[in-house]
VEXDREN-2710 file (C-alpha; in Angstrom, 1 decimal):
% VEXDREN-2710
k/r/px/py/pz
1/UNK/63.6/43.3/-35.4
2/UNK/61.7/43.8/-32.1
3/UNK/60.5/41.6/-29.3
4/UNK/63.7/39.4/-29.5
5/UNK/62.9/37.8/-32.9
6/UNK/66.3/38.8/-34.2
7/UNK/67.9/36.3/-31.8
8/UNK/65.7/33.4/-32.9
9/UNK/67.5/30.9/-35.1
10/UNK/65.7/30.1/-38.4
11/UNK/65.9/26.6/-39.7
12/UNK/65.7/26.8/-43.5
13/UNK/66.1/23.0/-43.9
14/UNK/63.1/21.7/-45.8
15/UNK/60.9/19.4/-43.7
16/UNK/60.2/15.8/-44.7
17/UNK/56.4/15.6/-45.0
18/UNK/56.6/11.8/-44.5
19/UNK/57.0/12.3/-40.7
20/UNK/53.9/14.5/-40.6
21/UNK/51.9/12.1/-42.7
22/UNK/53.0/9.0/-40.7
23/UNK/52.3/10.6/-37.3
24/UNK/48.8/11.7/-38.3
25/UNK/48.0/8.2/-39.6
26/UNK/49.4/6.3/-36.5
27/UNK/48.2/8.6/-33.7
28/UNK/44.6/8.7/-34.5
29/UNK/41.6/8.0/-32.2
30/UNK/38.2/7.3/-33.7
31/UNK/35.4/9.0/-31.7
32/UNK/32.4/7.8/-33.6
33/UNK/30.8/4.9/-31.7
34/UNK/29.4/3.2/-34.8
35/UNK/32.8/3.2/-36.5
36/UNK/34.6/2.0/-33.4
37/UNK/32.1/-0.9/-33.1
38/UNK/32.8/-1.9/-36.8
39/UNK/36.5/-1.7/-36.2
40/UNK/36.3/-4.0/-33.2
41/UNK/34.0/-6.3/-35.1
42/UNK/36.5/-6.7/-38.0
43/UNK/39.4/-7.1/-35.6
44/UNK/37.8/-10.2/-33.9
45/UNK/39.2/-12.4/-36.6
46/UNK/42.7/-11.4/-35.4
47/UNK/42.2/-12.9/-32.0
48/UNK/44.7/-15.7/-31.3
49/UNK/43.7/-16.8/-27.8
50/UNK/42.1/-15.5/-24.7
51/UNK/40.9/-16.6/-21.3
52/UNK/37.3/-16.1/-20.2
53/UNK/35.6/-16.9/-16.9
54/UNK/32.4/-18.9/-16.7
55/UNK/30.9/-19.8/-13.4
56/UNK/34.2/-18.9/-11.7
57/UNK/36.2/-21.4/-13.9
58/UNK/38.8/-19.8/-16.3
59/UNK/38.7/-21.3/-19.8
60/UNK/41.4/-21.1/-22.5
61/UNK/40.0/-20.3/-25.9
62/UNK/42.3/-20.9/-28.9
63/UNK/41.6/-19.7/-32.4
64/UNK/43.1/-20.7/-35.8
65/UNK/44.8/-17.3/-36.2
66/UNK/48.3/-18.7/-36.7
67/UNK/47.2/-21.0/-39.4
68/UNK/45.1/-18.4/-41.3
69/UNK/47.9/-15.9/-41.3
70/UNK/50.6/-18.2/-42.7
71/UNK/48.6/-20.6/-44.8
72/UNK/45.9/-18.4/-46.3
73/UNK/45.3/-20.7/-49.2
74/UNK/44.7/-23.7/-46.9
75/UNK/47.3/-25.8/-48.6
76/UNK/47.6/-28.0/-45.6
77/UNK/51.0/-26.5/-44.9
78/UNK/52.4/-27.9/-48.2
79/UNK/53.3/-24.3/-49.1
80/UNK/54.7/-23.3/-45.7
81/UNK/57.5/-25.8/-45.1
82/UNK/60.1/-23.1/-46.1
83/UNK/58.5/-20.4/-43.8
84/UNK/60.2/-19.9/-40.4
85/UNK/58.2/-17.3/-38.5
86/UNK/59.3/-15.5/-35.4
87/UNK/57.2/-13.8/-32.7
88/UNK/57.5/-10.2/-31.3
89/UNK/55.2/-9.7/-28.3
90/UNK/54.0/-6.3/-26.9
91/UNK/53.1/-6.3/-23.3
92/UNK/52.4/-3.6/-20.7
93/UNK/49.8/-1.9/-18.6
94/UNK/46.5/-1.1/-20.1
95/UNK/46.3/2.2/-21.9
96/UNK/50.1/2.7/-22.7
97/UNK/49.6/2.4/-26.5
98/UNK/50.8/-1.1/-27.3
99/UNK/48.3/-1.3/-30.2
100/UNK/49.5/2.0/-31.6
101/UNK/53.1/0.7/-31.6
102/UNK/52.1/-2.6/-33.3
103/UNK/50.2/-0.7/-36.0
104/UNK/53.3/1.6/-36.5
105/UNK/55.6/-1.4/-36.9
106/UNK/53.3/-3.1/-39.4
107/UNK/53.1/0.0/-41.6
108/UNK/56.8/0.6/-41.3
109/UNK/57.4/-2.9/-42.6
110/UNK/55.2/-2.2/-45.6
111/UNK/56.8/1.1/-46.3
112/UNK/60.3/-0.4/-46.0
113/UNK/59.2/-3.2/-48.3
114/UNK/58.4/-0.7/-51.0
115/UNK/61.9/0.9/-50.6
116/UNK/60.6/4.2/-49.3
117/UNK/62.6/4.5/-46.0
118/UNK/66.0/5.4/-47.6
119/UNK/67.3/8.6/-46.2
120/UNK/68.1/9.8/-49.7
121/UNK/64.5/9.7/-50.8
122/UNK/63.4/12.5/-48.6
123/UNK/60.1/13.8/-50.2
124/UNK/60.3/11.7/-53.3
125/UNK/57.7/9.0/-53.8
126/UNK/55.4/10.8/-51.3
127/UNK/52.4/9.7/-53.2
128/UNK/53.3/6.0/-52.9
129/UNK/54.1/6.6/-49.2
130/UNK/50.7/8.0/-48.7
131/UNK/49.0/5.2/-50.7
132/UNK/50.6/2.5/-48.5
133/UNK/49.5/4.3/-45.3
134/UNK/45.9/4.6/-46.6
135/UNK/45.6/1.1/-48.1
136/UNK/43.9/-1.7/-46.1
137/UNK/46.1/-3.5/-43.6
138/UNK/45.2/-5.9/-40.8
139/UNK/46.3/-3.7/-37.8
140/UNK/45.1/-3.5/-34.2
141/UNK/42.3/-1.2/-33.1
142/UNK/43.8/1.7/-31.2
143/UNK/42.3/3.5/-28.2
144/UNK/38.9/5.1/-28.8
145/UNK/38.7/8.9/-28.8
146/UNK/35.6/8.8/-26.8
147/UNK/36.0/10.0/-23.2
148/UNK/34.0/7.1/-21.7
149/UNK/36.5/4.6/-23.2
150/UNK/39.7/6.1/-21.9
151/UNK/40.0/4.1/-18.6
152/UNK/39.0/0.7/-20.0
153/UNK/41.2/-1.8/-21.9
154/UNK/40.8/-1.8/-25.6
155/UNK/40.7/-5.5/-26.5
156/UNK/40.4/-8.9/-24.9
157/UNK/43.1/-11.6/-25.1
158/UNK/46.0/-11.7/-27.5
159/UNK/45.7/-10.7/-31.1
160/UNK/48.2/-11.8/-33.8
161/UNK/49.2/-9.8/-36.9
162/UNK/51.6/-10.3/-39.7
163/UNK/54.3/-7.8/-40.5
164/UNK/53.9/-5.6/-43.5
165/UNK/57.0/-7.0/-45.2
166/UNK/56.1/-8.7/-48.5
167/UNK/52.6/-7.2/-48.8
168/UNK/53.6/-4.6/-51.4
169/UNK/56.3/-6.4/-53.4
170/UNK/57.0/-9.7/-55.1
171/UNK/59.7/-10.5/-52.5
172/UNK/59.2/-13.8/-50.8
173/UNK/59.8/-13.5/-47.0
174/UNK/61.1/-16.8/-45.6
175/UNK/61.3/-15.4/-42.1
176/UNK/58.1/-13.5/-41.4
177/UNK/57.6/-11.6/-38.2
178/UNK/54.3/-12.0/-36.3
179/UNK/53.3/-9.3/-33.9
180/UNK/51.4/-10.3/-30.8
181/UNK/49.3/-7.5/-29.2
182/UNK/48.5/-8.5/-25.6
183/UNK/45.6/-7.3/-23.6
184/UNK/46.6/-4.6/-21.2
185/UNK/47.7/-5.5/-17.6
186/UNK/46.4/-4.1/-14.3
187/UNK/43.0/-3.1/-15.7
188/UNK/41.1/-5.1/-13.1
189/UNK/37.8/-6.5/-14.2
190/UNK/36.8/-3.7/-16.4
191/UNK/35.0/-4.8/-19.6
192/UNK/37.2/-4.2/-22.7
193/UNK/35.9/-1.8/-25.3
194/UNK/35.8/-4.6/-27.9
195/UNK/33.3/-6.6/-25.7
196/UNK/31.3/-3.6/-24.7
197/UNK/30.6/-2.5/-28.3
198/UNK/29.5/-6.1/-29.2
199/UNK/26.0/-5.8/-27.7
200/UNK/24.6/-8.3/-30.2
201/UNK/25.9/-11.3/-32.2
202/UNK/27.7/-9.7/-35.0
203/UNK/29.3/-11.1/-38.1
204/UNK/32.7/-10.7/-36.5
205/UNK/31.6/-12.7/-33.5
206/UNK/30.3/-15.5/-35.7
207/UNK/33.5/-15.6/-37.7
208/UNK/35.5/-15.8/-34.4
209/UNK/33.4/-18.7/-33.3
210/UNK/34.0/-20.5/-36.6
211/UNK/37.8/-20.2/-36.1
212/UNK/37.7/-21.6/-32.5
213/UNK/40.0/-24.6/-32.4
214/UNK/39.3/-25.7/-28.8
215/UNK/38.1/-24.5/-25.5
216/UNK/39.3/-26.1/-22.3
217/UNK/39.3/-25.3/-18.6
218/UNK/42.6/-24.1/-17.1
219/UNK/43.6/-26.4/-14.2
220/UNK/47.0/-24.9/-13.2
221/UNK/46.7/-23.4/-9.8
222/UNK/49.0/-20.5/-10.8
223/UNK/46.5/-19.2/-13.4
224/UNK/43.2/-20.5/-11.9
225/UNK/42.3/-17.4/-9.9
226/UNK/39.1/-15.4/-9.6
227/UNK/40.7/-12.1/-10.7
228/UNK/42.8/-10.9/-13.7
229/UNK/46.2/-11.6/-12.1
230/UNK/46.2/-15.2/-13.1
231/UNK/45.1/-14.3/-16.7
232/UNK/47.8/-11.7/-17.0
233/UNK/50.4/-14.2/-15.7
234/UNK/49.3/-16.8/-18.3
235/UNK/49.6/-14.3/-21.1
236/UNK/53.0/-13.0/-20.0
237/UNK/54.6/-16.4/-19.5
238/UNK/53.2/-17.9/-22.7
239/UNK/54.3/-14.9/-24.8
240/UNK/57.7/-14.9/-23.2
241/UNK/58.1/-18.6/-24.0
242/UNK/57.3/-18.4/-27.7
243/UNK/58.7/-14.9/-28.5
244/UNK/62.1/-13.9/-29.9
245/UNK/61.6/-10.3/-28.8
246/UNK/59.5/-9.0/-25.9
247/UNK/58.6/-5.3/-26.2
248/UNK/57.6/-4.0/-22.8
249/UNK/55.7/-0.7/-23.1
250/UNK/55.4/1.9/-20.3
251/UNK/54.4/5.5/-19.8
252/UNK/55.0/5.6/-16.1
253/UNK/58.6/5.7/-14.9
254/UNK/57.6/4.9/-11.4
255/UNK/56.3/1.4/-12.3
256/UNK/59.3/0.4/-14.4
257/UNK/61.4/-1.2/-11.6
258/UNK/58.5/-3.5/-10.5
259/UNK/57.7/-4.4/-14.1
260/UNK/61.3/-5.3/-15.0
261/UNK/61.5/-7.5/-11.9
262/UNK/58.4/-9.4/-13.2
263/UNK/60.0/-9.8/-16.7
264/UNK/63.2/-11.1/-15.2
265/UNK/61.2/-13.7/-13.2
266/UNK/59.6/-15.0/-16.4
267/UNK/63.0/-15.2/-18.0
268/UNK/64.5/-17.0/-15.0
269/UNK/61.8/-19.6/-14.9
270/UNK/62.5/-20.4/-18.6
271/UNK/66.3/-20.5/-18.3
272/UNK/66.2/-22.8/-15.3
273/UNK/64.1/-25.4/-17.0
274/UNK/65.1/-25.2/-20.7
275/UNK/66.8/-28.1/-22.4
276/UNK/68.6/-27.9/-25.7
277/UNK/66.8/-24.7/-26.7
278/UNK/68.2/-21.2/-26.9
279/UNK/65.6/-19.6/-24.6
280/UNK/67.4/-16.2/-24.1
281/UNK/65.4/-13.4/-25.6
282/UNK/65.8/-9.8/-26.5
283/UNK/64.0/-7.3/-24.2
284/UNK/63.1/-3.9/-25.6
285/UNK/61.8/-1.4/-23.1
286/UNK/59.7/1.4/-24.8
287/UNK/59.0/4.6/-23.0
288/UNK/55.8/5.5/-24.9
289/UNK/54.3/9.0/-24.8
290/UNK/55.3/9.6/-21.2
291/UNK/54.4/13.0/-19.6
292/UNK/58.1/13.9/-18.9
293/UNK/59.2/15.6/-22.2
294/UNK/63.0/15.8/-21.6
295/UNK/64.7/15.4/-25.0
296/UNK/67.7/13.7/-23.5
297/UNK/65.6/10.7/-22.8
298/UNK/65.2/10.2/-26.5
299/UNK/68.8/8.8/-26.4
300/UNK/68.9/5.1/-25.8
301/UNK/71.9/5.0/-23.6
302/UNK/70.5/7.7/-21.3
303/UNK/67.2/5.9/-21.0
304/UNK/69.0/2.6/-20.3
305/UNK/70.8/4.1/-17.4
306/UNK/67.6/5.6/-16.0
307/UNK/65.7/2.3/-16.1
308/UNK/68.4/-0.4/-15.6
309/UNK/71.5/1.1/-13.9
310/UNK/70.1/0.6/-10.4
311/UNK/72.3/0.5/-7.3
312/UNK/70.3/-2.1/-5.4
313/UNK/70.5/-5.7/-6.4
314/UNK/67.2/-6.2/-8.3
315/UNK/66.9/-9.9/-7.3
316/UNK/66.7/-9.1/-3.6
317/UNK/63.1/-9.5/-2.4
318/UNK/62.1/-11.8/-5.3
319/UNK/61.9/-15.5/-4.3
320/UNK/62.1/-16.6/-8.0
321/UNK/65.2/-14.4/-8.8
322/UNK/66.9/-15.2/-5.5
323/UNK/66.6/-18.9/-6.1
324/UNK/67.8/-18.5/-9.7
325/UNK/70.9/-16.5/-8.7
326/UNK/71.7/-19.0/-5.9
327/UNK/71.3/-22.0/-8.3
328/UNK/73.3/-20.4/-11.0
329/UNK/76.2/-19.3/-8.8
330/UNK/76.4/-22.8/-7.3
331/UNK/77.4/-24.1/-10.8
332/UNK/79.9/-21.4/-11.6
333/UNK/83.5/-20.7/-10.6
334/UNK/84.1/-17.3/-8.8
335/UNK/84.6/-15.4/-12.1
336/UNK/81.2/-16.5/-13.4
337/UNK/79.2/-15.4/-10.4
338/UNK/76.1/-13.1/-10.6
339/UNK/77.0/-10.3/-8.2
340/UNK/75.5/-7.3/-9.9
341/UNK/72.4/-6.5/-12.0
342/UNK/74.2/-6.2/-15.3
343/UNK/75.5/-9.8/-14.9
344/UNK/72.0/-11.0/-14.3
345/UNK/70.7/-9.2/-17.4
346/UNK/73.4/-10.9/-19.5
347/UNK/72.5/-14.3/-18.2
348/UNK/68.7/-13.9/-18.8
349/UNK/68.6/-11.9/-22.0
350/UNK/70.8/-11.9/-25.1
351/UNK/70.3/-8.1/-25.1
352/UNK/68.3/-5.4/-23.4
353/UNK/67.7/-2.1/-25.1
354/UNK/65.6/1.0/-24.6
355/UNK/63.7/3.3/-26.9
356/UNK/61.7/6.5/-26.3
357/UNK/58.7/7.3/-28.4
358/UNK/57.8/10.9/-27.4
359/UNK/54.4/12.4/-27.0
360/UNK/53.3/14.2/-30.1
361/UNK/51.8/17.0/-28.0
362/UNK/55.2/17.9/-26.5
363/UNK/56.3/21.4/-27.6
364/UNK/59.7/20.2/-28.7
365/UNK/58.5/17.1/-30.5
366/UNK/58.6/17.6/-34.3
367/UNK/56.9/15.1/-36.6
368/UNK/60.2/14.1/-38.1
369/UNK/61.6/13.4/-34.6
370/UNK/58.6/11.2/-33.8
371/UNK/58.9/9.4/-37.1
372/UNK/62.6/8.8/-36.5
373/UNK/61.9/7.2/-33.1
374/UNK/59.4/4.9/-34.6
375/UNK/62.0/3.9/-37.2
376/UNK/64.6/3.4/-34.4
377/UNK/62.2/0.9/-32.6
378/UNK/61.6/-0.9/-35.9
379/UNK/65.4/-1.3/-36.5
380/UNK/65.8/-2.7/-33.0
381/UNK/63.1/-5.3/-33.6
382/UNK/64.5/-6.3/-36.9
383/UNK/68.1/-6.6/-35.5
384/UNK/66.9/-8.7/-32.5
385/UNK/64.8/-11.0/-34.7
386/UNK/67.7/-11.6/-37.0
387/UNK/70.0/-12.4/-34.0
388/UNK/67.4/-14.9/-32.7
389/UNK/67.1/-16.5/-36.1
390/UNK/70.8/-16.9/-36.3
391/UNK/70.9/-18.4/-32.8
392/UNK/68.2/-20.9/-33.6
393/UNK/69.8/-21.8/-36.9
394/UNK/73.1/-22.5/-35.2
395/UNK/71.4/-24.7/-32.6
396/UNK/69.3/-26.6/-35.2
397/UNK/66.1/-25.3/-33.6
398/UNK/64.7/-23.4/-36.6
399/UNK/61.0/-24.4/-36.8
400/UNK/59.0/-24.1/-40.0
401/UNK/55.2/-23.5/-40.0
402/UNK/54.1/-27.2/-39.7
403/UNK/56.5/-27.9/-36.9
404/UNK/55.8/-24.7/-35.1
405/UNK/52.0/-25.3/-35.4
406/UNK/52.4/-28.6/-33.5
407/UNK/54.7/-27.0/-30.9
408/UNK/52.3/-24.1/-30.2
409/UNK/49.4/-26.5/-29.6
410/UNK/51.6/-28.4/-27.1
411/UNK/52.6/-25.1/-25.5
412/UNK/49.0/-24.1/-25.0
413/UNK/48.2/-27.4/-23.4
414/UNK/51.3/-27.3/-21.2
415/UNK/50.5/-23.8/-19.8
416/UNK/46.8/-24.8/-19.3
417/UNK/47.7/-27.5/-16.8
418/UNK/51.2/-26.4/-15.5
419/UNK/53.1/-23.3/-14.4
420/UNK/56.4/-24.8/-15.2
421/UNK/58.6/-23.7/-18.1
422/UNK/57.8/-25.1/-21.5
423/UNK/60.5/-27.3/-23.1
424/UNK/60.6/-26.7/-26.9
425/UNK/63.1/-29.5/-27.4
426/UNK/60.8/-32.2/-25.9
427/UNK/57.8/-30.8/-27.8
428/UNK/59.6/-30.9/-31.1
429/UNK/61.0/-34.4/-30.5
430/UNK/57.6/-35.9/-29.7
431/UNK/56.6/-35.9/-33.3
432/UNK/59.8/-37.5/-34.5
433/UNK/60.3/-41.3/-34.1
434/UNK/63.2/-42.2/-31.8
435/UNK/66.1/-43.5/-33.9
436/UNK/66.4/-47.3/-33.4
437/UNK/69.2/-48.0/-35.8
438/UNK/71.7/-46.7/-38.2
439/UNK/69.2/-45.9/-41.0
440/UNK/66.9/-44.0/-38.6
441/UNK/69.8/-41.7/-37.6
442/UNK/70.8/-41.0/-41.2
443/UNK/67.1/-40.3/-42.1
444/UNK/66.8/-37.8/-39.2
445/UNK/70.0/-36.1/-40.1
446/UNK/69.0/-35.7/-43.8
447/UNK/65.5/-34.4/-42.7
448/UNK/67.0/-31.7/-40.5
449/UNK/69.6/-30.8/-43.2
450/UNK/67.0/-30.5/-45.9
451/UNK/64.6/-28.4/-43.8
452/UNK/67.3/-25.8/-43.1
453/UNK/67.0/-22.8/-45.3
454/UNK/70.4/-21.1/-45.6
455/UNK/70.6/-17.3/-45.9
456/UNK/73.3/-17.5/-48.6
457/UNK/74.7/-19.8/-51.2
458/UNK/78.0/-20.0/-49.3
459/UNK/76.2/-21.4/-46.2
460/UNK/74.2/-23.8/-48.5
461/UNK/77.5/-25.1/-49.9
462/UNK/78.9/-25.6/-46.4
463/UNK/75.8/-27.6/-45.3
464/UNK/76.0/-29.8/-48.4
465/UNK/79.7/-30.4/-47.8
466/UNK/79.1/-31.2/-44.1
467/UNK/76.2/-33.5/-45.0
468/UNK/78.4/-35.5/-47.4
469/UNK/81.3/-35.8/-45.0
470/UNK/79.1/-36.8/-42.1
471/UNK/77.3/-39.5/-44.0
472/UNK/80.6/-40.8/-45.4
473/UNK/82.1/-40.9/-42.0
474/UNK/79.0/-42.6/-40.5
475/UNK/79.2/-45.4/-43.2
476/UNK/82.9/-45.9/-42.4
477/UNK/82.2/-46.2/-38.6
478/UNK/79.3/-48.6/-39.3
479/UNK/81.4/-50.7/-41.6
480/UNK/84.3/-50.8/-39.1
481/UNK/81.9/-52.1/-36.5
482/UNK/80.0/-54.7/-38.6
483/UNK/82.1/-56.1/-41.5
484/UNK/84.4/-59.0/-40.7
485/UNK/87.2/-57.9/-43.0
486/UNK/87.0/-54.4/-41.5
487/UNK/87.2/-55.8/-38.0
488/UNK/90.3/-57.8/-39.0
489/UNK/91.8/-54.7/-40.6
490/UNK/91.2/-52.7/-37.5
491/UNK/92.8/-55.4/-35.4
492/UNK/95.9/-55.5/-37.5
493/UNK/96.6/-51.9/-36.8
494/UNK/96.5/-52.3/-33.0
END
C-alpha cells in the first residue's frame, strides 16, 4: 500500500449505532424562527420561578410547576404522600449548554427505564431506542441555531423538569429526580430568546399566567439590585439550598477557579447556619464542549486535579470563606483544622467529582465516546442522589411531596426577604404542633415512622421492631414516673 496507509491500524470492531443516534438527537439546534418560537411557547409551562424588574423593583414570580409535575391528577397530594423527590440543579455561565445536558439526562433516564443501556445489548433493540428518543418529552429548549441568537441567554428564570424514569414502564418511582435548569449567568441585561420570540400574547404566556401562584417584591438588600448580579445570586443560593446535587457547567477553564470560589461561598453560608439538617451536597463540575480537545481530560481524576488541586489556599481573598474557616477551626482540635483546600472541600461537600463532555466536532471524538461520557455523568448524578437520600433517611429528614411543597413555599419567602441561610428543620417543624404531653410525643413518633418508606423489607422490619421497642420503653418510663405502685417499686430498689 502507498501513502502510508499500510501503517494505519484498522478497527474492525462494529460500532454501536446508539451513540450516533443519541448524539444527533441531543446536539441539535433549530434554526427556523417559527419553530423556535413554538418551542419556547410550549416550554413556558415548565417555568418554576423567575425574577423580573418593574420600575426598578425586582419581583419574585412563583409558578405551580412543582405541583403540576408531581400531582398531575390534582389529587390534593393524596396520591403523593409516598413520593420523596430530590433536586438536581444545573448552573453556569450563559451559553455553556446546561439545557442540552438536562435534555440528555432526561432521555437517558427514559432509555435506562426501558432497559436499553445494558452493555450486552449493543445494537439490539435499536428500534425501541430510536422510538424513545423521538417520542414527546418535556425537555428544555436548547440554543437556537440562528446566528443572531448565539450571544443571548436562551430562557428566563428557572425551569423544572421530571426525570425520564418511570415514563416508559409500569415501575413506580418513589424517589423521582427533578432537574432544575437555571438561566445562564453573566449574560448582563440581554433579553433571553424565550422573551424575544414572544412578541405577542401567546397560548404559552396565558398558560404561564394561569399557573402563577404569587408575585411579590424582593426586599432583601443582597438581591435587590438594578443589574442581573442580584438575580443570579438569588437563583444560585436558592438552588443550592434545595438541591441534593449541584451540577456546575463550564466551557472556559480560565473561569473555573472564580466560579468554584463562589460555589464554596454558597456552601459555607448554608453550613454555618444549618440546624438538624444534612446540608452537605454533591458538586459535579462538568467541562462541556470546551475548545481544548485533549483526550486525557476525559478522565475524571485528571480533570479533578486540573480544576481542584490548586496550590494556593482557595479561601484567601474571600471574606465569606475566611470567616467560615476561622469559625470552623475555632471549634476543632488541631487534628480537625482546615489547613488545605481538600479539607475545606470535605467539610462543605459530601463529594466533588468532575466529568468531561467533549465537543462532537473534535476530530478524536467518536459518537460512542460522547455517548459514554453522557452516561458517565448520568451515573454520577444517580449515585449522588442515592447518597443524599440515604443521608436524609438516616437523619429523619426525608420529605414527601406535601411536606416539601410547604417547605419550598417557606424557602421562597425566606430568600425574598433575607440573604441568610434557609433552615429546613425550622420550616418543617412549623407545620407540626409542639408536643405538650406524652401522647403528643407518641403521635409524632408514629407519624414519622409511618411516613418513612424503606428501600427493603429488611429495613422495614427493623423500623417496625424499633417502633415497638421505643413505644414499650416509653410506656414503662411514663408508668415509673406516674403510677404510685411503680414509684414504690422503684424506691425499694434504691
